[in-house]
C-alpha positions as CSV (number, residue, x, y, z in Angstrom):
1,M,22.2,64.2,118.7
2,A,23.7,67.5,119.8
3,N,24.5,68.4,116.2
4,A,21.6,66.3,114.8
5,N,19.2,69.1,114.5
6,T,21.3,71.8,113.0
7,L,18.9,71.8,110.2
8,E,15.9,71.9,112.6
9,T,17.4,75.0,114.2
10,T,18.0,76.4,110.8
11,A,14.3,75.8,109.9
12,R,13.0,77.4,113.1
13,V,15.2,80.5,112.7
14,G,14.0,80.7,109.1
15,Y,10.3,80.5,110.0
16,A,10.8,83.2,112.6
17,A,12.6,85.5,110.1
18,R,9.9,85.1,107.5
19,G,7.3,85.8,110.1
20,I,9.0,89.0,111.1
21,V,9.0,90.2,107.5
22,Y,5.3,89.5,107.1
23,M,4.6,91.2,110.4
24,I,6.4,94.4,109.2
25,V,4.6,94.3,105.9
26,G,1.2,93.8,107.5
27,G,1.8,96.4,110.3
28,L,2.9,99.1,107.8
29,A,-0.1,98.4,105.6
30,V,-2.5,98.6,108.5
31,M,-1.0,102.0,109.4
32,A,-1.5,103.1,105.8
33,A,-5.1,101.9,105.8
34,V,-6.0,103.9,108.9
35,G,-4.1,107.0,107.9
36,A,-1.3,106.6,110.6
37,G,1.6,106.7,108.1
38,G,2.9,103.3,107.1
39,D,3.2,102.0,103.6
40,T,1.6,99.6,101.2
41,G,5.0,98.4,99.8
42,G,6.3,94.9,99.4
43,S,8.8,93.0,101.4
44,R,11.7,95.0,100.2
45,S,10.0,98.3,101.1
46,A,9.2,96.9,104.6
47,L,12.9,95.9,105.1
48,A,14.0,99.3,103.9
49,S,11.8,101.0,106.5
50,L,14.1,99.6,109.2
51,I,17.3,101.4,108.0
52,D,16.7,104.6,110.0
53,E,15.3,102.9,113.1
54,P,17.4,102.4,116.2
55,F,19.6,99.3,115.6
56,G,17.9,99.0,112.3
57,K,20.9,97.8,110.4
58,A,21.8,95.3,113.0
59,L,18.2,94.0,112.8
60,L,18.4,93.8,109.0
61,A,21.6,91.7,109.3
62,V,19.8,89.3,111.7
63,I,16.8,89.1,109.4
64,A,19.1,88.5,106.4
65,L,20.7,85.5,108.2
66,G,17.3,84.2,109.1
67,L,16.0,84.5,105.5
68,V,19.1,82.6,104.3
69,A,18.2,79.9,106.9
70,F,14.6,79.8,105.6
71,A,15.9,79.5,102.0
72,V,18.2,76.7,102.9
73,W,15.4,74.9,104.7
74,R,13.0,75.3,101.8
75,E,15.5,73.7,99.4
76,V,16.4,70.9,101.8
77,A,12.8,70.2,102.7
78,A,11.8,70.1,99.0
79,L,14.7,67.8,97.9
80,T,14.4,65.4,100.8
81,D,10.6,65.6,101.1
82,A,10.9,66.4,104.8
83,D,7.2,67.2,105.0
84,R,6.2,63.9,103.4
85,R,4.6,65.6,100.4
86,G,5.2,62.5,98.3
87,T,5.7,62.1,94.5
88,S,2.2,62.6,93.4
89,G,1.5,65.4,91.0
90,K,0.3,67.7,93.8
91,G,3.2,66.7,96.0
92,L,5.8,67.4,93.4
93,A,4.1,70.7,92.6
94,V,4.3,71.8,96.2
95,R,7.9,70.7,96.4
96,A,8.8,72.6,93.2
97,A,7.0,75.7,94.6
98,H,9.2,75.4,97.8
99,V,12.3,75.3,95.6
100,I,11.2,78.6,93.9
101,S,10.2,80.0,97.3
102,G,13.7,79.3,98.6
103,I,15.3,81.2,95.7
104,V,12.9,84.2,96.3
105,Y,13.8,84.3,100.0
106,L,17.5,84.0,99.3
107,S,17.2,87.0,97.0
108,L,15.3,88.9,99.7
109,A,18.1,87.9,102.2
110,V,20.7,89.4,99.8
111,Y,18.7,92.6,99.7
112,A,18.4,92.8,103.5
113,A,22.2,92.2,103.8
114,G,22.8,94.9,101.2
115,L,20.8,97.4,103.3
116,A,22.6,96.4,106.5
117,F,26.0,96.7,105.0
118,G,25.4,99.5,102.6
119,W,25.5,97.5,99.3
120,A,21.9,98.4,98.5
121,T,19.9,101.6,98.8
122,G,16.6,102.0,100.7
123,G,13.1,102.5,99.2
124,G,12.6,99.0,98.0
125,G,9.4,99.9,96.2
126,S,6.2,98.0,96.0
127,G,7.8,94.9,94.4
128,D,6.0,95.7,91.1
129,E,9.4,96.5,89.5
130,G,10.7,93.0,90.2
131,A,7.5,91.3,89.0
132,Q,7.5,93.4,85.8
133,G,11.2,92.8,85.2
134,W,11.0,89.0,85.3
135,S,7.6,89.0,83.5
136,A,9.3,90.9,80.6
137,W,12.2,88.5,80.6
138,L,9.9,85.5,80.5
139,M,7.7,86.9,77.7
140,A,10.8,87.5,75.6
141,K,11.4,83.7,75.5
142,P,9.7,81.3,73.1
143,F,6.1,80.7,74.3
144,G,6.9,83.2,77.0
145,R,3.4,84.6,77.2
146,W,1.9,81.2,77.6
147,L,4.5,80.4,80.3
148,L,3.7,83.7,82.1
149,G,0.0,82.9,81.9
150,L,0.6,79.5,83.4
151,V,2.7,81.0,86.2
152,G,-0.1,83.5,86.9
153,L,-2.7,80.7,87.0
154,G,-0.4,78.7,89.3
155,I,-0.1,81.5,91.7
156,A,-3.8,82.2,91.6
157,G,-4.4,78.5,92.2
158,A,-2.1,78.6,95.2
159,G,-4.2,81.5,96.4
160,V,-7.4,79.5,96.1
161,G,-5.7,76.7,98.0
162,F,-4.7,79.0,100.8
163,L,-8.3,80.3,101.0
164,V,-9.7,76.8,101.2
165,R,-7.2,75.9,103.8
166,A,-8.2,79.0,105.8
167,W,-11.9,78.1,105.5
168,K,-11.9,74.4,106.3
169,G,-8.4,73.0,106.2
170,D,-6.1,72.0,109.0
171,V,-3.8,75.0,109.4
172,T,-2.0,73.4,112.3
173,K,-1.3,70.1,110.5
174,H,2.5,70.3,111.2
175,L,2.3,71.9,114.7
176,H,2.7,70.3,118.1
177,Y,1.1,72.6,120.7
178,A,-0.9,72.3,123.9
179,P,-4.7,71.8,123.5
180,A,-5.3,75.0,125.6
181,Q,-3.5,77.0,122.9
182,R,-5.9,75.9,120.1
183,G,-8.2,78.8,120.8
184,W,-5.8,81.4,119.5
185,V,-3.4,79.4,117.3
186,V,-6.1,78.1,114.9
187,P,-7.8,81.6,114.3
188,L,-4.4,83.1,113.8
189,G,-3.5,80.6,111.2
190,R,-6.8,80.9,109.4
191,A,-6.6,84.7,109.3
192,G,-3.1,84.5,107.9
193,F,-3.8,81.9,105.2
194,A,-6.9,83.8,104.1
195,A,-5.0,87.1,103.7
196,R,-2.2,85.3,101.9
197,G,-4.7,83.6,99.6
198,I,-6.3,87.0,98.6
199,V,-2.9,88.5,97.9
200,F,-1.9,85.5,95.8
201,L,-5.1,85.6,93.8
202,I,-4.6,89.3,93.0
203,I,-0.9,88.8,92.0
204,G,-1.8,85.8,89.9
205,G,-4.6,87.6,88.2
206,F,-2.4,90.5,87.2
207,L,0.2,88.1,85.8
208,V,-2.5,86.5,83.6
209,V,-3.6,89.9,82.4
210,A,0.0,90.8,81.7
211,A,0.4,87.6,79.6
212,W,-3.0,88.2,77.8
213,Q,-2.1,91.8,76.9
214,A,1.6,91.1,76.4
215,Q,2.3,94.0,78.7
216,S,4.7,93.3,81.5
217,S,3.7,96.7,83.0
218,E,0.5,95.0,84.1
219,A,2.3,92.7,86.5
220,R,2.1,93.4,90.2
221,G,3.9,92.3,93.3
222,L,2.8,92.2,97.0
223,G,2.8,96.0,97.3
224,G,0.8,96.4,94.1
225,A,-1.8,93.8,95.3
226,L,-2.2,95.8,98.6
227,R,-2.6,99.1,96.6
228,T,-5.2,97.4,94.4
229,L,-7.3,96.7,97.5
230,Q,-6.8,100.2,98.8
231,E,-8.1,101.7,95.5
232,Q,-11.4,99.8,95.7
233,P,-14.6,101.3,97.2
234,Y,-14.2,101.2,101.0
235,G,-10.6,100.2,100.1
236,W,-9.2,101.3,103.5
237,I,-11.4,98.6,105.1
238,L,-10.3,95.9,102.7
239,L,-6.7,96.9,103.1
240,A,-6.9,97.0,106.8
241,L,-8.5,93.5,107.0
242,V,-6.0,91.9,104.6
243,A,-3.0,93.7,106.1
244,A,-4.1,92.5,109.6
245,G,-4.3,89.1,108.1
246,L,-0.7,89.4,106.8
247,F,0.4,90.4,110.2
248,A,-1.4,87.4,111.6
249,F,0.4,85.2,109.1
250,G,3.7,86.7,110.3
251,A,2.8,86.0,113.9
252,F,1.8,82.4,112.8
253,G,5.3,82.1,111.3
254,V,6.7,82.8,114.8
255,V,4.4,80.1,116.2
256,Q,5.7,77.7,113.5
257,A,9.2,78.6,114.6
258,V,8.4,77.3,118.1
259,Y,5.8,74.6,117.6
260,R,6.3,73.2,114.1
261,R,7.3,69.6,113.6
262,I,10.6,69.6,111.7
263,D,11.5,66.3,110.2
264,A,15.0,67.4,109.3
265,P,17.5,64.8,108.0
266,D,20.5,64.4,110.3
267,I,23.5,66.1,108.8
268,D,26.1,64.0,110.6
269,D,24.3,60.8,109.7
270,A,23.9,61.8,106.0
271,A,27.6,62.8,105.9
272,G,28.7,59.6,107.6
273,D,26.6,57.5,105.2
274,A,28.2,59.3,102.2
275,K,31.7,58.9,103.6
276,R,31.2,55.1,104.3
277,A,29.7,54.6,100.8
278,A,32.7,56.4,99.3
279,Q,35.1,54.2,101.3
280,R,33.3,51.0,100.2
281,G,33.5,52.2,96.6
282,A,37.2,53.0,97.0
283,R,37.9,49.5,98.4
284,K,36.1,47.8,95.5
285,V,38.1,49.8,93.0
286,S,41.4,48.9,94.7
């Protein structure tokens, strides 16, 4: 099985890459909260911040490859039900969300590659522009406002799910780690899922408002959600806590890269089965 777990390796590289992106986003936002520079931008802004760093473009190229790996794994896991989500309504919804997630991370990978090789310019912004762009596109379609509202409710619902999981769920359900590591792995996961839940709630809420008012300018991305927290009373504290949680989620992603159970289908076995089936079919035809 030397080549059996090419997909497993792909998944682990992908989890690590996603984790690094979240750690950069969270770290920059923590710095912004405490007045030490930083930025409350989204994922693209975080990646753009690496351009002028030593070996920044090389790191961007590596992250781009990792994000492609994560996108591939998301699609494979959703289509093959690698995580045993099943075909219930909830299971299919989660798998559909993973398909969309894969597309989003592939887009982010293309952007990171563009920065690395000079195809794209820096200053990726807060992410609001992208959210507003696809919101406007969706609202221009028949029943677009209703669809956008449903998307917003779905994202907000996912945020509630993340918060529930952070509060009392099993955040280490798919992990295999030593019992001695539980003391830091579980709190790391809970902090990460809590922060992600808050961000999803804010983003989903803004999408519902955008649909209600038929104004795509009301849509917000990750950076916009962080700025919303910053603009509240004692906002620097709220921003610092959520940003630290996003950094924790990124670190938890690195933990997943090492300890997650990956039930990847065997590429060689799948290819061999397909080849044998084709040969049997050809013999029957002849």
